[in-house]
DRENROMI-617002 format. One record per atom (N, C-alpha, C, CB): residue number from 0; residue in one letter; atom name; x negated, z negated, y negated. Coordinates in steps of 0.02 Angstrom, whole numbers, plus 50000, padded with zeros to 5 digits. Glycine has a CB too. Layout:
BEGIN
 num residu atome    px    pz    py
 NUM      a    CA     X     Z     Y
...
END
This chain:
BEGIN
 num residu atome    px    pz    py
   0      m     N 42803 48117 43379
   0      m    CA 42757 48125 43421
   0      m     C 42783 48210 43418
   0      m    CB 42760 48073 43496
   1      l     N 42757 48259 43424
   1      l    CA 42774 48332 43424
   1      l     C 42787 48352 43498
   1      l    CB 42712 48378 43391
   2      a     N 42862 48377 43493
   2      a    CA 42888 48408 43561
   2      a     C 42852 48475 43575
   2      a    CB 42971 48423 43560
   3      p     N 42841 48499 43642
   3      p    CA 42804 48549 43665
   3      p     C 42861 48611 43671
   3      p    CB 42766 48525 43734
   4      s     N 42910 48585 43627
   4      s    CA 42968 48665 43640
   4      s     C 42957 48702 43587
   4      s    CB 43062 48656 43638
   5      p     N 42981 48768 43589
   5      p    CA 42970 48814 43552
   5      p     C 42991 48810 43476
   5      p    CB 42995 48861 43582
   6      t     N 42963 48845 43441
   6      t    CA 42976 48836 43343
   6      t     C 43024 48902 43339
   6      t    CB 42883 48849 43275
   7      h     N 43042 48904 43292
   7      h    CA 43083 48964 43250
   7      h     C 43088 48959 43178
   7      h    CB 43156 48969 43270
   8      t     N 43081 49020 43168
   8      t    CA 43068 49032 43067
   8      t     C 43130 49018 43047
   8      t    CB 43046 49123 43027
   9      e     N 43138 48979 42977
   9      e    CA 43204 48970 42947
   9      e     C 43181 48960 42887
   9      e    CB 43250 48918 42973
  10      t     N 43221 48980 42827
  10      t    CA 43199 48955 42746
  10      t     C 43187 48866 42757
  10      t    CB 43279 48976 42675
  11      a     N 43186 48854 42715
  11      a    CA 43169 48776 42678
  11      a     C 43252 48732 42682
  11      a    CB 43136 48790 42571
  12      e     N 43296 48785 42665
  12      e    CA 43357 48763 42650
  12      e     C 43409 48764 42726
  12      e    CB 43383 48813 42586
  13      d     N 43383 48822 42771
  13      d    CA 43426 48815 42822
  13      d     C 43393 48743 42871
  13      d    CB 43429 48892 42863
  14      y     N 43332 48735 42863
  14      y    CA 43291 48676 42889
  14      y     C 43322 48623 42877
  14      y    CB 43227 48669 42864
  15      l     N 43350 48605 42817
  15      l    CA 43364 48557 42804
  15      l     C 43435 48527 42823
  15      l    CB 43348 48560 42751
  16      a     N 43484 48600 42821
  16      a    CA 43557 48595 42836
  16      a     C 43540 48580 42912
  16      a    CB 43610 48669 42819
  17      l     N 43506 48607 42952
  17      l    CA 43482 48587 43015
  17      l     C 43463 48518 43049
  17      l    CB 43437 48618 43018
  18      d     N 43434 48515 42996
  18      d    CA 43393 48439 43011
  18      d     C 43451 48360 42991
  18      d    CB 43306 48438 42942
  19      v     N 43490 48385 42941
  19      v    CA 43521 48342 42936
  19      v     C 43605 48333 42979
  19      v    CB 43516 48344 42872
  20      e     N 43610 48392 43010
  20      e    CA 43667 48376 43063
  20      e     C 43630 48366 43131
  20      e    CB 43727 48440 43070
  21      s     N 43568 48366 43152
  21      s    CA 43538 48362 43221
  21      s     C 43528 48281 43229
  21      s    CB 43462 48409 43229
  22      d     N 43548 48277 43284
  22      d    CA 43521 48201 43321
  22      d     C 43449 48203 43325
  22      d    CB 43549 48185 43404
  23      l     N 43409 48243 43332
  23      l    CA 43336 48247 43328
  23      l     C 43320 48268 43256
  23      l    CB 43306 48299 43382
  24      r     N 43254 48220 43239
  24      r    CA 43198 48255 43204
  24      r     C 43181 48315 43192
  24      r    CB 43157 48243 43224
  25      h     N 43139 48343 43152
  25      h    CA 43120 48408 43149
  25      h     C 43075 48407 43084
  25      h    CB 43184 48458 43147
  26      e     N 43004 48441 43109
  26      e    CA 42952 48444 43043
  26      e     C 42975 48526 43017
  26      e    CB 42846 48434 43070
  27      y     N 42959 48538 42967
  27      y    CA 42941 48610 42934
  27      y     C 42893 48613 42909
  27      y    CB 42976 48636 42889
  28      r     N 42857 48681 42960
  28      r    CA 42787 48699 42922
  28      r     C 42785 48777 42922
  28      r    CB 42714 48667 42964
  29      h     N 42776 48813 42863
  29      h    CA 42769 48876 42846
  29      h     C 42820 48911 42882
  29      h    CB 42704 48900 42858
  30      g     N 42876 48884 42877
  30      g    CA 42941 48921 42900
  30      g     C 42956 48916 42973
  30      g    CB 42937 48996 42884
  31      e     N 42909 48866 42991
  31      e    CA 42931 48838 43077
  31      e     C 42959 48773 43075
  31      e    CB 42864 48828 43133
  32      v     N 43010 48778 43131
  32      v    CA 43064 48709 43135
  32      v     C 43019 48678 43180
  32      v    CB 43153 48716 43168
  33      i     N 43014 48632 43190
  33      i    CA 42969 48591 43242
  33      i     C 43013 48531 43280
  33      i    CB 42903 48554 43199
  34      p     N 43025 48537 43323
  34      p    CA 43068 48479 43360
  34      p     C 43009 48404 43353
  34      p    CB 43087 48509 43461
  35      m     N 43024 48345 43356
  35      m    CA 42992 48289 43358
  35      m     C 43035 48240 43410
  35      m    CB 42983 48263 43286
  36      t     N 42991 48230 43455
  36      t    CA 43010 48170 43517
  36      t     C 43004 48115 43502
  36      t    CB 42974 48167 43577
  37      g     N 43017 48068 43530
  37      g    CA 43011 47990 43538
  37      g     C 42948 47986 43531
  37      g    CB 43035 47955 43602
  38      g     N 42937 47912 43535
  38      g    CA 42843 47888 43554
  38      g     C 42841 47853 43629
  38      g    CB 42803 47811 43486
  39      t     N 42789 47821 43643
  39      t    CA 42799 47766 43694
  39      t     C 42804 47714 43664
  39      t    CB 42753 47757 43742
  40      p     N 42823 47660 43727
  40      p    CA 42832 47579 43698
  40      p     C 42761 47562 43649
  40      p    CB 42833 47513 43777
  41      a     N 42715 47570 43672
  41      a    CA 42648 47562 43616
  41      a     C 42632 47569 43564
  41      a    CB 42611 47583 43618
  42      h     N 42653 47655 43545
  42      h    CA 42687 47675 43487
  42      h     C 42723 47640 43450
  42      h    CB 42720 47716 43496
  43      n     N 42785 47632 43476
  43      n    CA 42841 47598 43410
  43      n     C 42818 47524 43416
  43      n    CB 42944 47604 43426
  44      e     N 42776 47494 43468
  44      e    CA 42768 47411 43454
  44      e     C 42721 47416 43386
  44      e    CB 42722 47359 43529
  45      i     N 42662 47469 43388
  45      i    CA 42619 47460 43339
  45      i     C 42654 47478 43263
  45      i    CB 42558 47502 43358
  46      i     N 42698 47514 43260
  46      i    CA 42750 47556 43196
  46      i     C 42770 47484 43176
  46      i    CB 42831 47621 43225
  47      r     N 42821 47454 43226
  47      r    CA 42844 47389 43214
  47      r     C 42799 47334 43175
  47      r    CB 42861 47365 43276
  48      l     N 42753 47321 43211
  48      l    CA 42712 47273 43190
  48      l     C 42661 47286 43108
  48      l    CB 42667 47267 43257
  49      l     N 42656 47354 43097
  49      l    CA 42646 47379 43051
  49      l     C 42701 47368 42991
  49      l    CB 42634 47435 43073
  50      v     N 42744 47380 43012
  50      v    CA 42809 47368 42958
  50      v     C 42814 47302 42943
  50      v    CB 42883 47388 42985
  51      f     N 42817 47266 42993
  51      f    CA 42837 47179 42993
  51      f     C 42762 47154 42932
  51      f    CB 42827 47128 43107
  52      l     N 42722 47184 42969
  52      l    CA 42657 47145 42928
  52      l     C 42655 47174 42848
  52      l    CB 42570 47167 42970
  53      l     N 42680 47240 42836
  53      l    CA 42682 47242 42770
  53      l     C 42734 47216 42735
  53      l    CB 42677 47297 42753
  54      t     N 42792 47225 42757
  54      t    CA 42846 47181 42732
  54      t     C 42842 47106 42721
  54      t    CB 42894 47189 42773
  55      a     N 42809 47077 42754
  55      a    CA 42789 47017 42743
  55      a     C 42742 46997 42666
  55      a    CB 42752 47004 42807
  56      d     N 42701 47034 42677
  56      d    CA 42670 47045 42604
  56      d     C 42689 47070 42546
  56      d    CB 42628 47074 42606
  57      l     N 42735 47128 42556
  57      l    CA 42744 47159 42510
  57      l     C 42828 47136 42487
  57      l    CB 42725 47231 42529
  58      r     N 42846 47076 42526
  58      r    CA 42914 47074 42497
  58      r     C 42911 47042 42431
  58      r    CB 42964 47038 42542
  59      k     N 42970 47048 42386
  59      k    CA 42978 47051 42308
  59      k     C 42924 47071 42268
  59      k    CB 42994 46989 42282
  60      q     N 42896 47132 42290
  60      q    CA 42845 47178 42256
  60      q     C 42884 47231 42254
  60      q    CB 42775 47193 42290
  61      p     N 42878 47290 42189
  61      p    CA 42900 47351 42176
  61      p     C 42887 47397 42234
  61      p    CB 42872 47374 42115
  62      y     N 42894 47401 42308
  62      y    CA 42879 47454 42334
  62      y     C 42932 47459 42402
  62      y    CB 42802 47453 42345
  63      s     N 42944 47503 42423
  63      s    CA 43002 47523 42483
  63      s     C 42946 47551 42539
  63      s    CB 43072 47596 42454
  64      i     N 42972 47528 42586
  64      i    CA 42919 47542 42658
  64      i     C 42982 47576 42690
  64      i    CB 42877 47458 42713
  65      f     N 42957 47651 42706
  65      f    CA 42995 47690 42774
  65      f     C 42962 47689 42825
  65      f    CB 43009 47761 42770
  66      v     N 43010 47695 42870
  66      v    CA 42974 47697 42961
  66      v     C 43000 47768 42987
  66      v    CB 43015 47622 43030
  67      t     N 42964 47810 43009
  67      t    CA 42993 47861 43052
  67      t     C 43035 47919 43047
  67      t    CB 43019 47835 43084
  68      d     N 43102 47892 43018
  68      d    CA 43152 47921 43006
  68      d     C 43165 47955 42945
  68      d    CB 43189 47885 43017
  69      q     N 43107 47931 42881
  69      q    CA 43131 47944 42832
  69      q     C 43088 48027 42818
  69      q    CB 43122 47877 42782
  70      r     N 43121 48061 42792
  70      r    CA 43077 48136 42767
  70      r     C 43038 48151 42715
  70      r    CB 43113 48186 42753
  71      l     N 42992 48157 42724
  71      l    CA 42951 48167 42659
  71      l     C 42929 48260 42656
  71      l    CB 42869 48107 42666
  72      w     N 42940 48258 42588
  72      w    CA 42914 48335 42564
  72      w     C 42872 48334 42518
  72      w    CB 42963 48382 42537
  73      i     N 42823 48391 42535
  73      i    CA 42773 48397 42534
  73      i     C 42765 48472 42459
  73      i    CB 42754 48403 42617
  74      p     N 42783 48452 42412
  74      p    CA 42798 48508 42362
  74      p     C 42764 48571 42354
  74      p    CB 42794 48484 42304
  75      e     N 42679 48563 42349
  75      e    CA 42659 48613 42350
  75      e     C 42633 48649 42406
  75      e    CB 42630 48609 42315
  76      l     N 42658 48629 42457
  76      l    CA 42669 48654 42522
  76      l     C 42751 48693 42535
  76      l    CB 42658 48586 42571
  77      d     N 42782 48650 42515
  77      d    CA 42860 48669 42541
  77      d     C 42869 48654 42600
  77      d    CB 42880 48737 42539
  78      r     N 42834 48593 42631
  78      r    CA 42823 48558 42697
  78      r     C 42864 48501 42696
  78      r    CB 42750 48538 42711
  79      y     N 42906 48487 42761
  79      y    CA 42936 48425 42776
  79      y     C 42918 48406 42825
  79      y    CB 42995 48421 42778
  80      t     N 42897 48331 42829
  80      t    CA 42865 48293 42882
  80      t     C 42898 48223 42897
  80      t    CB 42791 48284 42862
  81      y     N 42887 48196 42931
  81      y    CA 42911 48114 42971
  81      y     C 42854 48079 42959
  81      y    CB 42929 48109 43065
  82      p     N 42819 48047 42929
  82      p    CA 42776 48004 42946
  82      p     C 42791 47939 42973
  82      p    CB 42743 47998 42900
  83      d     N 42745 47909 43017
  83      d    CA 42765 47845 43053
  83      d     C 42787 47816 43005
  83      d    CB 42716 47804 43090
  84      v     N 42748 47768 42952
  84      v    CA 42756 47733 42916
  84      v     C 42723 47772 42848
  84      v    CB 42734 47673 42942
  85      m     N 42760 47745 42781
  85      m    CA 42757 47768 42721
  85      m     C 42770 47721 42669
  85      m    CB 42795 47818 42716
  86      v     N 42730 47710 42609
  86      v    CA 42752 47649 42568
  86      v     C 42741 47700 42497
  86      v    CB 42696 47563 42576
  87      t     N 42808 47677 42453
  87      t    CA 42802 47721 42395
  87      t     C 42811 47661 42345
  87      t    CB 42860 47787 42390
  88      p     N 42804 47691 42282
  88      p    CA 42830 47638 42238
  88      p     C 42910 47629 42223
  88      p    CB 42798 47650 42176
  89      r     N 42945 47581 42219
  89      r    CA 43023 47574 42195
  89      r     C 43033 47591 42124
  89      r    CB 43050 47500 42203
  90      p     N 43087 47627 42118
  90      p    CA 43117 47658 42166
  90      p     C 43065 47718 42200
  90      p    CB 43184 47683 42135
  91      p     N 43099 47760 42247
  91      p    CA 43053 47809 42279
  91      p     C 43094 47872 42242
  91      p    CB 43050 47807 42375
  92      e     N 43033 47922 42227
  92      e    CA 43052 47980 42193
  92      e     C 43091 48036 42248
  92      e    CB 42981 48010 42157
  93      l     N 43155 48053 42243
  93      l    CA 43172 48103 42278
  93      l     C 43169 48158 42271
  93      l    CB 43210 48102 42289
  94      r     N 43161 48213 42321
  94      r    CA 43151 48280 42299
  94      r     C 43231 48311 42260
  94      r    CB 43125 48325 42372
  95      p     N 43216 48329 42215
  95      p    CA 43289 48359 42163
  95      p     C 43326 48390 42208
  95      p    CB 43275 48419 42094
  96      d     N 43389 48382 42186
  96      d    CA 43464 48402 42228
  96      d     C 43461 48361 42317
  96      d    CB 43467 48514 42239
  97      r     N 43398 48320 42320
  97      r    CA 43415 48292 42384
  97      r     C 43430 48218 42385
  97      r    CB 43361 48304 42429
  98      t     N 43461 48181 42422
  98      t    CA 43460 48099 42415
  98      t     C 43424 48050 42478
  98      t    CB 43544 48076 42410
  99      d     N 43399 48111 42527
  99      d    CA 43379 48096 42588
  99      d     C 43294 48109 42593
  99      d    CB 43425 48139 42638
 100      t     N 43266 48129 42549
 100      t    CA 43194 48159 42553
 100      t     C 43157 48133 42495
 100      t    CB 43193 48240 42552
 101      v     N 43098 48092 42514
 101      v    CA 43056 48067 42476
 101      v     C 42985 48098 42459
 101      v    CB 43051 48014 42500
 102      m     N 42975 48097 42399
 102      m    CA 42903 48147 42389
 102      m     C 42856 48114 42361
 102      m    CB 42908 48212 42342
 103      n     N 42842 48033 42355
 103      n    CA 42771 48002 42324
 103      n     C 42761 47935 42346
 103      n    CB 42769 47998 42243
 104      p     N 42734 47967 42411
 104      p    CA 42694 47911 42447
 104      p     C 42638 47890 42421
 104      p    CB 42676 47928 42508
 105      i     N 42625 47836 42412
 105      i    CA 42547 47809 42404
 105      i     C 42516 47795 42480
 105      i    CB 42545 47730 42355
 106      f     N 42554 47771 42513
 106      f    CA 42516 47749 42579
 106      f     C 42562 47784 42627
 106      f    CB 42509 47660 42594
 107      l     N 42508 47809 42697
 107      l    CA 42541 47831 42751
 107      l     C 42499 47815 42810
 107      l    CB 42555 47901 42745
 108      a     N 42533 47803 42865
 108      a    CA 42510 47800 42926
 108      a     C 42538 47810 42979
 108      a    CB 42492 47757 42933
 109      e     N 42493 47848 43018
 109      e    CA 42507 47873 43095
 109      e     C 42474 47857 43142
 109      e    CB 42506 47934 43107
 110      v     N 42534 47848 43203
 110      v    CA 42507 47822 43284
 110      v     C 42499 47871 43324
 110      v    CB 42555 47775 43325
 111      l     N 42421 47886 43326
 111      l    CA 42407 47931 43364
 111      l     C 42437 47940 43433
 111      l    CB 42351 47928 43364
 112      s     N 42448 47996 43471
 112      s    CA 42442 48015 43522
 112      s     C 42429 48074 43549
 112      s    CB 42476 48000 43538
 113      d     N 42415 48097 43611
 113      d    CA 42373 48147 43635
 113      d     C 42408 48195 43609
 113      d    CB 42360 48152 43707
 114      s     N 42469 48213 43590
 114      s    CA 42513 48278 43585
 114      s     C 42508 48283 43497
 114      s    CB 42606 48266 43623
 115      t     N 42480 48227 43451
 115      t    CA 42485 48249 43386
 115      t     C 42414 48201 43369
 115      t    CB 42568 48232 43344
 116      e     N 42356 48202 43381
 116      e    CA 42288 48196 43357
 116      e     C 42272 48221 43323
 116      e    CB 42248 48201 43384
 117      k     N 42264 48281 43355
 117      k    CA 42228 48343 43304
 117      k     C 42260 48362 43245
 117      k    CB 42223 48413 43340
 118      y     N 42329 48362 43256
 118      y    CA 42367 48366 43206
 118      y     C 42371 48344 43139
 118      y    CB 42402 48354 43223
 119      d     N 42372 48271 43166
 119      d    CA 42367 48220 43115
 119      d     C 42302 48213 43075
 119      d    CB 42380 48159 43146
 120      r     N 42258 48225 43113
 120      r    CA 42190 48210 43081
 120      r     C 42173 48283 43024
 120      r    CB 42124 48201 43154
 121      g     N 42203 48323 43054
 121      g    CA 42192 48381 43035
 121      g     C 42225 48417 42971
 121      g    CB 42203 48411 43085
 122      d     N 42284 48468 42996
 122      d    CA 42319 48500 42961
 122      d     C 42369 48462 42907
 122      d    CB 42347 48536 43004
 123      k     N 42403 48390 42948
 123      k    CA 42432 48363 42907
 123      k     C 42412 48325 42867
 123      k    CB 42465 48345 42925
 124      f     N 42349 48287 42883
 124      f    CA 42303 48255 42827
 124      f     C 42300 48295 42763
 124      f    CB 42229 48248 42851
 125      e     N 42259 48365 42794
 125      e    CA 42269 48424 42737
 125      e     C 42320 48410 42679
 125      e    CB 42296 48492 42773
 126      a     N 42370 48419 42711
 126      a    CA 42440 48442 42672
 126      a     C 42446 48370 42645
 126      a    CB 42516 48474 42725
 127      y     N 42439 48322 42669
 127      y    CA 42454 48261 42632
 127      y     C 42432 48238 42576
 127      y    CB 42445 48218 42661
 128      r     N 42359 48269 42579
 128      r    CA 42302 48251 42515
 128      r     C 42331 48314 42464
 128      r    CB 42196 48262 42542
 129      t     N 42377 48345 42468
 129      t    CA 42406 48404 42421
 129      t     C 42450 48355 42362
 129      t    CB 42464 48468 42471
 130      i     N 42462 48276 42379
 130      i    CA 42530 48251 42357
 130      i     C 42496 48208 42304
 130      i    CB 42582 48210 42417
 131      p     N 42511 48226 42250
 131      p    CA 42466 48187 42191
 131      p     C 42458 48096 42185
 131      p    CB 42504 48212 42117
 132      t     N 42518 48075 42228
 132      t    CA 42523 47986 42233
 132      t     C 42490 47964 42282
 132      t    CB 42594 47952 42246
 133      f     N 42479 48016 42326
 133      f    CA 42442 47992 42380
 133      f     C 42369 47960 42376
 133      f    CB 42439 48043 42418
 134      q     N 42364 47889 42405
 134      q    CA 42309 47855 42406
 134      q     C 42271 47827 42456
 134      q    CB 42318 47819 42376
 135      e     N 42305 47816 42515
 135      e    CA 42270 47791 42577
 135      e     C 42316 47821 42640
 135      e    CB 42265 47701 42577
 136      y     N 42273 47823 42703
 136      y    CA 42292 47849 42747
 136      y     C 42255 47813 42789
 136      y    CB 42292 47911 42746
 137      l     N 42298 47792 42861
 137      l    CA 42278 47761 42910
 137      l     C 42299 47804 42977
 137      l    CB 42303 47693 42903
 138      l     N 42249 47806 43019
 138      l    CA 42272 47826 43093
 138      l     C 42261 47787 43137
 138      l    CB 42248 47879 43119
 139      i     N 42299 47772 43169
 139      i    CA 42286 47693 43231
 139      i     C 42301 47732 43289
 139      i    CB 42353 47608 43227
 140      t     N 42265 47711 43328
 140      t    CA 42258 47737 43394
 140      t     C 42299 47696 43444
 140      t    CB 42185 47738 43414
 141      q     N 42329 47711 43485
 141      q    CA 42370 47654 43538
 141      q     C 42360 47645 43605
 141      q    CB 42438 47665 43543
 142      d     N 42299 47665 43620
 142      d    CA 42288 47641 43705
 142      d     C 42225 47609 43686
 142      d    CB 42278 47711 43776
 143      k     N 42190 47582 43621
 143      k    CA 42132 47546 43621
 143      k     C 42133 47528 43554
 143      k    CB 42070 47582 43643
 144      p     N 42107 47473 43541
 144      p    CA 42097 47459 43483
 144      p     C 42063 47507 43423
 144      p    CB 42067 47408 43495
 145      h     N 42070 47526 43384
 145      h    CA 42027 47574 43335
 145      h     C 42081 47614 43288
 145      h    CB 41976 47634 43382
 146      v     N 42070 47588 43222
 146      v    CA 42096 47615 43164
 146      v     C 42050 47638 43116
 146      v    CB 42135 47572 43135
 147      e     N 42076 47712 43093
 147      e    CA 42037 47745 43045
 147      e     C 42067 47743 42983
 147      e    CB 42025 47810 43062
 148      q     N 42019 47727 42922
 148      q    CA 42054 47718 42862
 148      q     C 42027 47771 42805
 148      q    CB 42046 47643 42840
 149      y     N 42058 47797 42769
 149      y    CA 42048 47834 42702
 149      y     C 42088 47807 42668
 149      y    CB 42055 47904 42695
 150      v     N 42042 47803 42610
 150      v    CA 42052 47794 42534
 150      v     C 42023 47846 42490
 150      v    CB 42024 47729 42512
 151      k     N 42072 47843 42437
 151      k    CA 42043 47905 42390
 151      k     C 42003 47874 42347
 151      k    CB 42096 47950 42348
 152      q     N 41950 47913 42329
 152      q    CA 41901 47872 42289
 152      q     C 41897 47921 42214
 152      q    CB 41817 47864 42337
 153      g     N 41918 47982 42225
 153      g    CA 41928 48018 42171
 153      g     C 41955 48085 42178
 153      g    CB 41875 48021 42140
 154      e     N 41954 48135 42140
 154      e    CA 41982 48217 42154
 154      e     C 41923 48232 42203
 154      e    CB 41987 48281 42074
 155      n     N 41970 48265 42273
 155      n    CA 41933 48279 42331
 155      n     C 41894 48241 42358
 155      n    CB 41903 48322 42326
 156      q     N 41898 48176 42343
 156      q    CA 41834 48120 42379
 156      q     C 41864 48066 42406
 156      q    CB 41777 48084 42324
 157      w     N 41870 48062 42495
 157      w    CA 41892 47990 42512
 157      w     C 41840 47971 42546
 157      w    CB 41958 47978 42552
 158      l     N 41855 47899 42554
 158      l    CA 41801 47856 42585
 158      l     C 41849 47839 42658
 158      l    CB 41776 47779 42528
 159      f     N 41796 47848 42710
 159      f    CA 41825 47833 42769
 159      f     C 41784 47779 42798
 159      f    CB 41832 47891 42814
 160      t     N 41818 47722 42837
 160      t    CA 41813 47666 42868
 160      t     C 41845 47654 42915
 160      t    CB 41820 47627 42839
 161      e     N 41805 47646 42973
 161      e    CA 41827 47640 43039
 161      e     C 41837 47568 43073
 161      e    CB 41781 47677 43076
 162      y     N 41889 47542 43103
 162      y    CA 41887 47487 43139
 162      y     C 41897 47496 43224
 162      y    CB 41940 47445 43107
 163      h     N 41847 47457 43252
 163      h    CA 41850 47455 43329
 163      h     C 41863 47387 43360
 163      h    CB 41785 47479 43357
 164      d     N 41887 47341 43325
 164      d    CA 41875 47269 43363
 164      d     C 41937 47216 43348
 164      d    CB 41800 47232 43334
 165      l     N 41971 47186 43396
 165      l    CA 42036 47153 43372
 165      l     C 41997 47101 43313
 165      l    CB 42086 47108 43444
 166      s     N 41947 47077 43314
 166      s    CA 41944 47021 43257
 166      s     C 41922 47059 43185
 166      s    CB 41883 46955 43280
 167      a     N 41931 47116 43169
 167      a    CA 41916 47172 43124
 167      a     C 41998 47165 43080
 167      a    CB 41897 47259 43175
 168      t     N 41977 47152 43010
 168      t    CA 42031 47161 42957
 168      t     C 42027 47232 42925
 168      t    CB 42023 47106 42899
 169      v     N 42089 47253 42920
 169      v    CA 42093 47331 42853
 169      v     C 42141 47298 42785
 169      v    CB 42156 47428 42897
 170      e     N 42080 47319 42755
 170      e    CA 42116 47308 42680
 170      e     C 42138 47360 42645
 170      e    CB 42075 47278 42631
 171      l     N 42205 47371 42631
 171      l    CA 42238 47421 42627
 171      l     C 42241 47425 42545
 171      l    CB 42303 47414 42669
 172      r     N 42206 47457 42521
 172      r    CA 42177 47448 42448
 172      r     C 42236 47468 42406
 172      r    CB 42109 47497 42430
 173      s     N 42275 47513 42417
 173      s    CA 42321 47536 42381
 173      s     C 42379 47487 42372
 173      s    CB 42339 47595 42406
 174      v     N 42391 47444 42413
 174      v    CA 42457 47396 42406
 174      v     C 42426 47341 42404
 174      v    CB 42513 47395 42463
 175      g     N 42366 47320 42397
 175      g    CA 42353 47241 42411
 175      g     C 42362 47214 42476
 175      g    CB 42397 47200 42371
 176      v     N 42355 47244 42531
 176      v    CA 42376 47209 42574
 176      v     C 42318 47204 42633
 176      v    CB 42441 47236 42592
 177      t     N 42290 47149 42667
 177      t    CA 42268 47144 42718
 177      t     C 42295 47123 42796
 177      t    CB 42234 47116 42697
 178      i     N 42275 47172 42837
 178      i    CA 42307 47175 42895
 178      i     C 42247 47154 42956
 178      i    CB 42341 47251 42900
 179      a     N 42253 47108 42989
 179      a    CA 42204 47108 43052
 179      a     C 42235 47144 43117
 179      a    CB 42185 47029 43073
 180      l     N 42177 47173 43148
 180      l    CA 42192 47205 43204
 180      l     C 42228 47170 43249
 180      l    CB 42141 47227 43230
 181      a     N 42204 47116 43261
 181      a    CA 42226 47047 43305
 181      a     C 42317 47064 43306
 181      a    CB 42199 46951 43252
 182      d     N 42346 47060 43245
 182      d    CA 42408 47055 43237
 182      d     C 42438 47140 43235
 182      d    CB 42420 47008 43170
 183      l     N 42394 47181 43215
 183      l    CA 42425 47235 43227
 183      l     C 42423 47281 43294
 183      l    CB 42407 47265 43179
 184      y     N 42388 47250 43342
 184      y    CA 42399 47254 43416
 184      y     C 42426 47204 43444
 184      y    CB 42346 47265 43450
 185      e     N 42443 47160 43415
 185      e    CA 42488 47112 43471
 185      e     C 42523 47108 43530
 185      e    CB 42525 47093 43454
 186      a     N 42567 47159 43524
 186      a    CA 42610 47176 43570
 186      a     C 42586 47211 43621
 186      a    CB 42657 47204 43545
 187      v     N 42525 47253 43600
 187      v    CA 42487 47294 43642
 187      v     C 42421 47268 43673
 187      v    CB 42474 47350 43608
 188      f     N 42377 47249 43657
 188      f    CA 42316 47206 43654
 188      f     C 42337 47130 43661
 188      f    CB 42278 47218 43584
 189      s     N 42294 47085 43690
 189      s    CA 42261 47027 43663
 189      s     C 42179 47016 43688
 189      s    CB 42307 46964 43685
 190      e     N 42153 46963 43675
 190      e    CA 42090 46950 43678
 190      e     C 42087 46906 43715
 190      e    CB 42061 46939 43626
END
């Protein structure tokens, strides 16, 4: 979640030094260092279950699954962010001269909150689309069963599908995993 606290301008190198030493996570956008805060219990339950479901289906396959505290670098924009969930081919491609910053996701997911929804749908998704390996994006609402899926179809072309019902299933095409909304929201909602 984005913290409402003020930002300040830094170089990318200063940001990385600050972020490594800090107990808090920070995003880096256009020279601004933006502090991140923790999520709600529902936010964390949904992330936990998504990672569990991905892990169960991708076990012994050549993918790495990262959650919340793994930094992602978006090279074209020199932007750094922390997706809620990220899948990369194994081994992940790291930013040159860094051992803590991934740069080749194929799947990204964000759990929406009031403070991040506009950013996750807009500027953040636009930034993610500059990553050549990026193929699929999930936006997951935490206060009701609702998932939005974007799957890359071609250059500048994304297929949008939305799911509203706990009986629905989402086929994650980038990694060949099918997820039931009832399982994803198991700890938050029940039929």
